[in-house]
Residue frames relative to the residue before (quaternion, step in Angstrom):
aa qw qx qy qz dx dy dz
M 1.0000 0.0000 0.0000 0.0000 0.00 0.00 0.00
S 0.4312 0.7462 -0.4418 0.2492 3.59 1.25 -0.14
N 0.6455 0.5156 -0.3275 0.4584 3.62 1.15 -0.47
M 0.6569 0.4460 -0.3049 0.5259 3.58 1.26 -0.33
N 0.2882 0.8112 -0.4471 0.2429 3.55 0.67 1.16
K 0.3966 0.7542 -0.4487 0.2691 3.58 1.23 0.35
I 0.2905 -0.6809 0.6390 0.2091 3.54 -1.16 0.74
I 0.3328 -0.8131 0.4508 0.1578 3.54 -0.24 1.33
G 0.7489 -0.3350 0.2386 0.5196 3.57 0.91 -0.85
F 0.2874 -0.7347 0.5867 0.1827 3.52 -1.36 0.12
D 0.2514 -0.7645 0.5799 0.1269 3.57 -0.80 1.06
E 0.2846 -0.8023 0.5034 0.1481 3.59 -0.24 1.27
S 0.5803 0.5986 -0.3773 0.4032 3.58 1.12 -0.55
Y 0.7962 0.2621 -0.1123 0.5336 3.56 1.01 -0.85
G 0.4091 -0.7162 0.4745 0.3076 3.62 1.22 -0.26
I 0.4947 0.6587 -0.4129 0.3885 3.58 1.02 0.81
I 0.2083 -0.7664 0.5992 0.1007 3.55 -0.89 1.02
T 0.1669 -0.7662 0.6148 0.0844 3.57 -1.04 0.83
A 0.0909 0.8062 -0.5734 0.1142 3.57 -0.80 1.03
Q 0.5259 -0.5785 0.5073 0.3625 3.51 -1.31 0.33
S 0.6451 -0.5964 0.3285 0.3467 3.56 -1.13 0.66
G 0.6611 0.5112 -0.3151 0.4498 3.60 1.19 -0.38
A 0.4157 0.7112 -0.4720 0.3139 3.60 1.25 0.08
I 0.4228 -0.7059 0.5125 0.2455 3.58 -0.90 0.95
L 0.5667 -0.6353 0.4067 0.3315 3.56 -0.90 0.93
L 0.6599 0.5076 -0.3172 0.4541 3.61 0.92 -0.88
D 0.6264 0.5299 -0.3427 0.4577 3.62 1.00 -0.71
M 0.6445 0.5072 -0.3149 0.4778 3.56 1.03 -0.78
Q 0.6380 0.5257 -0.3238 0.4601 3.57 1.01 -0.81
N 0.6714 0.4945 -0.2979 0.4647 3.58 0.94 -0.88
H 0.6228 0.5420 -0.3276 0.4594 3.57 1.03 -0.82
L 0.7034 0.4594 -0.2619 0.4750 3.57 0.91 -0.92
G 0.6227 0.5685 -0.3374 0.4185 3.57 1.02 -0.80
A 0.6365 0.5473 -0.3209 0.4385 3.57 1.11 -0.70
I 0.7561 0.3229 -0.1926 0.5356 3.59 1.20 -0.40
G 0.6578 -0.5838 0.2931 0.3750 3.57 1.20 0.52
Y 0.6343 0.4896 -0.3435 0.4900 3.58 1.21 0.44
S 0.2006 -0.7687 0.5921 0.1352 3.57 -1.30 0.16
M 0.5354 -0.5933 0.4866 0.3530 3.54 -1.27 0.34
P 0.4794 -0.6615 0.4822 0.3164 3.62 -1.03 0.62
L 0.7022 0.4158 -0.2348 0.5282 3.57 1.32 -0.33
D 0.0942 0.7637 -0.6346 0.0723 3.54 -1.01 0.88
L 0.1594 0.7871 -0.5842 0.1175 3.59 -0.90 0.90
G 0.7292 -0.4897 0.2811 0.3866 3.54 -1.26 0.41
A 0.7196 0.4354 -0.2395 0.4850 3.57 1.10 -0.73
K 0.2851 0.8169 -0.4762 0.1573 3.60 1.21 0.31
G 0.6318 0.5541 -0.3368 0.4247 3.59 1.15 -0.48
S 0.7820 0.2868 -0.1578 0.5304 3.61 1.20 -0.29
C 0.6291 0.5575 -0.3617 0.4034 3.63 1.05 -0.57
Q 0.3445 -0.7355 0.5557 0.1777 3.54 -1.18 0.70
I 0.5911 -0.6187 0.3863 0.3444 3.56 -1.03 0.78
G 0.6077 0.5530 -0.3590 0.4429 3.59 1.09 -0.58
G 0.6555 0.4916 -0.2952 0.4915 3.56 1.07 -0.77
N 0.6065 0.5468 -0.3478 0.4606 3.57 1.08 -0.72
L 0.6742 0.4828 -0.2895 0.4780 3.57 0.99 -0.84
S 0.6727 0.5174 -0.3026 0.4338 3.57 0.92 -0.89
T 0.7407 0.3443 -0.2153 0.5352 3.58 1.18 -0.51
N 0.3551 -0.7543 0.4727 0.2854 3.57 1.35 0.02
A 0.0277 0.8436 -0.5334 0.0556 3.58 0.87 1.00
G 0.3433 -0.7653 0.5148 0.1774 3.56 -0.95 0.91
G 0.1773 -0.8242 0.5185 0.1425 3.58 0.84 -0.96
I 0.6871 -0.5307 0.3242 0.3758 3.54 -1.31 0.27
H 0.7068 0.4402 -0.2712 0.4828 3.61 1.17 -0.36
F 0.2416 0.8034 -0.5064 0.1992 3.56 1.22 0.48
I 0.6498 0.5445 -0.3223 0.4212 3.58 0.96 -0.87
K 0.6970 0.4414 -0.2553 0.5042 3.58 1.19 -0.52
H 0.8388 0.2391 -0.0747 0.4833 3.59 0.72 -1.10
N 0.4361 -0.7090 0.4460 0.3289 3.60 1.31 -0.01
S 0.7017 -0.4654 0.3353 0.4227 3.57 -1.30 -0.17
L 0.6862 -0.4700 0.3467 0.4336 3.56 -1.30 0.05
H 0.4900 0.6275 -0.4414 0.4139 3.60 1.21 -0.27
A 0.7150 0.4589 -0.2503 0.4642 3.59 1.02 -0.82
N 0.7695 0.3937 -0.1770 0.4706 3.59 1.17 -0.54
C 0.5966 0.5332 -0.3772 0.4664 3.59 1.23 -0.21
I 0.2645 -0.7965 0.5316 0.1141 3.57 -0.56 1.20
G 0.7869 -0.1312 0.1097 0.5929 3.57 1.10 -0.70
L 0.0525 -0.7977 0.5991 0.0442 3.54 -1.26 0.34
K 0.2794 -0.7091 0.6171 0.1955 3.51 -1.37 0.28
A 0.0009 -0.8100 0.5847 -0.0441 3.58 -0.90 0.93
V 0.3058 -0.7149 0.5982 0.1941 3.54 -1.26 0.55
L 0.3151 -0.7641 0.5375 0.1672 3.58 -0.72 1.09
A 0.6961 -0.4751 0.3397 0.4175 3.57 -1.32 0.27
S 0.6461 0.5302 -0.3078 0.4547 3.58 1.16 -0.58
G 0.5459 -0.5967 0.4065 0.4252 3.56 1.28 -0.30
E 0.5026 0.6520 -0.4212 0.3806 3.58 1.26 -0.15
I 0.3041 -0.7540 0.5573 0.1686 3.58 -1.01 0.84
L 0.1914 -0.7508 0.6239 0.1019 3.54 -0.84 1.05
D 0.0833 -0.8154 0.5729 -0.0021 3.58 -0.44 1.23
N 0.0907 0.7995 -0.5800 0.1272 3.54 -0.20 1.34
I 0.3246 0.7665 -0.4894 0.2599 3.57 1.26 0.47
T 0.2020 0.7522 -0.6063 0.1608 3.56 -0.88 1.00
T 0.2501 -0.7341 0.5982 0.2018 3.59 -1.23 0.36
L 0.4828 0.6419 -0.4397 0.4020 3.56 1.28 0.39
R 0.3369 -0.7773 0.4963 0.1897 3.59 -0.47 1.16
K 0.7707 0.3198 -0.1793 0.5213 3.56 0.82 -0.98
D 0.2511 0.7440 -0.5670 0.2487 3.52 0.03 1.36
N 0.0448 0.8297 -0.5518 0.0709 3.58 -0.20 1.25
T 0.4033 0.7037 -0.4776 0.3375 3.53 1.08 0.83
G 0.8710 0.0219 -0.0326 0.4897 3.57 -0.72 1.04
Y 0.7434 -0.3887 0.3061 0.4500 3.53 -1.36 -0.33
D 0.3294 -0.7262 0.5705 0.1967 3.57 -1.05 0.84
L 0.1493 -0.8726 0.4610 0.0618 3.55 0.36 1.30
K 0.5256 0.6608 -0.4217 0.3306 3.60 1.12 -0.46
H 0.6289 0.5708 -0.3386 0.4051 3.58 1.04 -0.73
L 0.5746 0.5830 -0.3815 0.4294 3.59 1.19 -0.40
F 0.7144 0.4578 -0.2459 0.4687 3.59 1.09 -0.73
I 0.6091 0.5437 -0.3554 0.4550 3.59 1.15 -0.56
G 0.8189 0.1672 -0.1586 0.5257 3.57 -0.56 1.18
A 0.5496 0.6377 -0.3877 0.3756 3.60 1.27 -0.06
E 0.3410 -0.7915 0.4530 0.2279 3.60 1.33 -0.06
G 0.7151 -0.4933 0.2499 0.4276 3.56 1.02 0.85
T 0.4655 0.7079 -0.4366 0.3026 3.62 1.22 0.02
L 0.7285 0.3933 -0.2379 0.5080 3.60 1.15 -0.47
G 0.7609 -0.2190 0.1704 0.5865 3.57 1.23 -0.37
V 0.4780 -0.6594 0.5040 0.2876 3.54 -1.32 0.25
I 0.3561 -0.7284 0.5481 0.2056 3.56 -0.73 1.09
T 0.1272 -0.8259 0.5482 0.0358 3.57 -0.81 1.01
E 0.7973 0.0684 -0.0075 0.5997 3.56 1.21 -0.44
C 0.0123 -0.8184 0.5744 -0.0093 3.59 -1.05 0.61
A 0.2222 -0.7256 0.6323 0.1561 3.53 -1.37 0.35
I 0.0861 -0.8282 0.5534 -0.0216 3.56 -0.61 1.20
L 0.4023 -0.6963 0.5483 0.2297 3.56 -0.97 0.94
C 0.1078 -0.8293 0.5482 0.0083 3.60 -0.70 1.08
P 0.3654 -0.7335 0.5282 0.2224 3.61 -0.87 0.90
P 0.5905 -0.5378 0.4401 0.4104 3.60 -1.19 0.36
Q 0.5225 -0.6288 0.4734 0.3278 3.57 -1.12 0.67
P 0.4369 -0.7143 0.4701 0.2791 3.62 -0.70 1.00
K 0.4588 -0.6870 0.4936 0.2719 3.56 -1.12 0.71
S 0.8039 0.1650 -0.0826 0.5654 3.57 1.09 -0.60
K 0.0517 -0.7706 0.6350 0.0198 3.55 -1.17 0.72
Q 0.0415 -0.7747 0.6307 0.0189 3.53 -1.08 0.77
L 0.1607 -0.7901 0.5890 0.0548 3.55 -1.00 0.87
A 0.0434 -0.7698 0.6358 0.0351 3.55 -1.17 0.67
I 0.1284 -0.7571 0.6365 0.0723 3.56 -1.03 0.86
L 0.0777 -0.8224 0.5633 -0.0190 3.56 -0.57 1.21
A 0.3031 -0.7619 0.5502 0.1581 3.57 -0.85 0.99
C 0.0897 -0.8271 0.5546 -0.0166 3.56 -0.74 1.12
E 0.4712 -0.6846 0.4845 0.2729 3.55 -1.16 0.60
S 0.8155 0.1135 -0.0300 0.5667 3.60 1.06 -0.70
F 0.6064 -0.5457 0.4251 0.3922 3.55 -1.27 0.36
E 0.5729 0.5874 -0.3751 0.4313 3.59 1.14 -0.56
D 0.6192 0.5311 -0.3335 0.4725 3.57 1.11 -0.70
V 0.6251 0.5399 -0.3261 0.4598 3.57 1.02 -0.82
V 0.6619 0.5088 -0.2967 0.4637 3.57 0.94 -0.92
E 0.6500 0.5138 -0.3164 0.4619 3.59 0.96 -0.83
I 0.6338 0.5227 -0.3290 0.4656 3.58 1.01 -0.79
L 0.6405 0.5186 -0.3197 0.4676 3.59 0.97 -0.84
K 0.6604 0.5217 -0.3096 0.4426 3.58 0.86 -0.95
K 0.7086 0.4488 -0.2630 0.4766 3.56 0.92 -0.89
A 0.6132 0.5468 -0.3488 0.4509 3.60 1.10 -0.67
K 0.6506 0.5249 -0.3274 0.4404 3.60 0.96 -0.80
I 0.6883 0.4461 -0.2815 0.4980 3.58 1.15 -0.51
Q 0.7847 0.3835 -0.1864 0.4499 3.57 0.68 -1.11
L 0.7631 0.2845 -0.1787 0.5520 3.61 1.16 -0.46
S 0.1992 0.8719 -0.4428 0.0630 3.55 1.33 0.19
D 0.7421 0.4376 -0.2433 0.4457 3.61 0.80 -0.98
I 0.7644 0.3253 -0.1937 0.5218 3.61 1.16 -0.44
L 0.4728 0.6823 -0.4496 0.3298 3.63 1.22 -0.07
Q 0.1736 -0.8217 0.5413 0.0412 3.56 -0.56 1.21
A 0.7931 -0.0775 0.0940 0.5968 3.56 1.02 -0.82
C 0.0012 -0.7670 0.6416 0.0065 3.53 -1.20 0.61
E 0.0612 0.8142 -0.5652 0.1177 3.57 -0.29 1.30
F 0.1614 -0.7740 0.5916 0.1577 3.57 -1.25 0.16
M 0.1277 -0.7576 0.6353 0.0781 3.54 -1.27 0.51
D 0.3436 -0.6955 0.5765 0.2568 3.55 -1.17 0.54
A 0.7438 -0.4237 0.2700 0.4409 3.59 -1.28 0.16
D 0.6580 0.5140 -0.3177 0.4493 3.60 0.90 -0.87
S 0.6553 0.5151 -0.3117 0.4561 3.59 0.94 -0.90
M 0.6571 0.5115 -0.3088 0.4596 3.56 0.96 -0.85
N 0.6629 0.5140 -0.3042 0.4515 3.59 0.94 -0.91
V 0.6561 0.5014 -0.3103 0.4710 3.58 0.95 -0.89
T 0.6502 0.5276 -0.3160 0.4462 3.59 0.93 -0.88
V 0.6678 0.4969 -0.2995 0.4663 3.57 0.89 -0.94
D 0.6643 0.5068 -0.3058 0.4564 3.60 0.95 -0.88
Q 0.6938 0.4908 -0.2799 0.4466 3.57 0.86 -0.98
M 0.7279 0.4088 -0.2320 0.4992 3.56 1.01 -0.79
K 0.3406 -0.7717 0.4715 0.2573 3.57 1.37 -0.07
K 0.3687 0.7128 -0.4932 0.3359 3.52 0.92 1.07
D 0.5647 -0.5553 0.4739 0.3849 3.54 -1.31 0.29
K 0.5910 -0.5687 0.4284 0.3792 3.56 -1.17 0.55
V 0.5237 -0.6531 0.4500 0.3110 3.56 -1.01 0.84
F 0.7937 0.1323 -0.0463 0.5919 3.57 0.97 -0.92
D 0.6375 -0.5510 0.3857 0.3757 3.56 -1.24 0.46
Q 0.7886 0.1605 -0.0902 0.5867 3.57 1.12 -0.64
S 0.5306 -0.6335 0.4649 0.3179 3.56 -1.27 0.35
Y 0.1432 -0.7691 0.6180 0.0777 3.55 -1.16 0.71
P 0.6355 -0.5737 0.3497 0.3805 3.61 -1.12 0.59
F 0.8153 0.0454 0.0144 0.5771 3.61 0.96 -0.84
Y 0.1636 -0.7587 0.6246 0.0863 3.51 -1.35 0.52
S 0.1862 -0.7507 0.6240 0.1112 3.54 -1.03 0.85
I 0.1314 -0.7992 0.5857 0.0326 3.57 -0.78 1.07
I 0.0418 -0.8235 0.5642 -0.0415 3.55 -0.53 1.20
E 0.0631 -0.7824 0.6190 0.0262 3.56 -0.95 0.92
V 0.0908 -0.7680 0.6320 0.0501 3.54 -0.95 0.91
A 0.0025 0.7994 -0.5995 0.0408 3.57 -1.09 0.69
S 0.0947 0.7800 -0.6148 0.0677 3.54 -1.15 0.63
N 0.5511 -0.5986 0.4625 0.3522 3.57 -1.32 -0.03
N 0.3918 0.6915 -0.5023 0.3406 3.58 1.22 0.40
D 0.4189 -0.6748 0.5465 0.2656 3.56 -0.99 0.83
P 0.3940 -0.7585 0.4596 0.2413 3.61 -0.45 1.13
E 0.6236 0.5386 -0.3424 0.4515 3.61 1.20 -0.46
V 0.7328 0.3953 -0.2146 0.5106 3.56 1.18 -0.58
V 0.8010 0.1203 -0.0332 0.5855 3.57 0.93 -0.98
P 0.1040 -0.8372 0.5350 0.0448 3.61 0.03 1.25
E 0.2314 0.8352 -0.4754 0.1515 3.57 1.23 0.49
D 0.6434 0.5570 -0.3344 0.4049 3.60 0.92 -0.90
S 0.6896 0.4703 -0.2889 0.4689 3.58 0.83 -0.94
E 0.6365 0.5259 -0.3276 0.4594 3.57 1.05 -0.76
R 0.6591 0.5067 -0.3093 0.4618 3.57 0.98 -0.84
L 0.6399 0.5250 -0.3254 0.4572 3.56 1.04 -0.76
L 0.6595 0.4997 -0.3042 0.4721 3.57 0.96 -0.87
E 0.6340 0.5167 -0.3254 0.4746 3.59 1.03 -0.76
F 0.6356 0.5324 -0.3245 0.4553 3.55 1.01 -0.81
I 0.6435 0.5220 -0.3278 0.4539 3.59 0.94 -0.86
E 0.6327 0.5154 -0.3324 0.4728 3.58 1.03 -0.71
Q 0.6721 0.5189 -0.2957 0.4376 3.58 0.99 -0.84
V 0.7400 0.3535 -0.2206 0.5280 3.61 1.13 -0.55
S 0.2698 0.8174 -0.4810 0.1662 3.59 1.25 0.29
E 0.6140 0.5612 -0.3560 0.4257 3.61 1.09 -0.59
H 0.7069 0.4409 -0.2545 0.4910 3.61 1.22 -0.40
I 0.7312 0.3818 -0.2403 0.5117 3.62 1.20 0.01
H 0.3600 -0.7191 0.5557 0.2110 3.53 -1.28 0.54
D 0.7832 -0.0363 0.0492 0.6187 3.54 1.16 -0.60
G 0.0197 -0.8115 0.5839 0.0121 3.55 -1.20 0.32
I 0.0889 -0.7858 0.6098 0.0521 3.54 -1.20 0.47
V 0.1484 -0.7408 0.6493 0.0877 3.56 -1.14 0.78
P 0.3315 -0.7712 0.5072 0.1953 3.63 -0.27 1.24
Q 0.3048 -0.7411 0.5730 0.1719 3.52 -1.07 0.80
G 0.8292 0.1131 -0.1147 0.5352 3.57 -0.42 1.21
E 0.6726 -0.5389 0.3561 0.3612 3.52 -1.32 0.51
S 0.6632 0.5262 -0.3242 0.4221 3.58 0.91 -0.86
Q 0.6644 0.4862 -0.3032 0.4798 3.60 0.97 -0.78
A 0.6208 0.5433 -0.3357 0.4546 3.58 1.07 -0.73
Q 0.6392 0.5216 -0.3218 0.4646 3.58 1.03 -0.79
């Protein structure tokens, strides 16, 4: 499908991008970023994975907690069945409650029902501000408690909530040739990202809420850091 990699267009009225299934996820992200939008899906393999494969495996990605799965964001698709018949379910109309919604049969089916050749994806506006926090935890139970409280207290701005164990953190730091995040190693790490369309220069609410949240979960963490700026976050 690598030759079917065209980004067909973007409907600004509905915030929906239409692309062939061989389009690379990173290319779609860059295309949308230039016009103030973002893909609801983001993952480590974005530089090589194709959107058709993402749909066929129902990829969740790191922003699943914010944007849900591709079932929630795919507005329409086109697929070729084993018989050669073309199923054309492409649309940019979000509110369509006519008949069976067949696209959901193909999302996550891994190509067993047909090959996805084209899709339409609902895209959120690109957030103006992002804040990241890395919290060091003693147990996995602490990580779970942090997630539970983040979903309640940061619900409207929570963009991602991931965790790493000590081995994963050490390998990542070594491979990326970065300085250690903390002076000592901890068994687990909770990584929280918040994002919104608030201008951080005018409304510093997001960073304040994140710092308040860290104080509220202090019993579940041993150490924490909030990177200042994009370069430090990277």
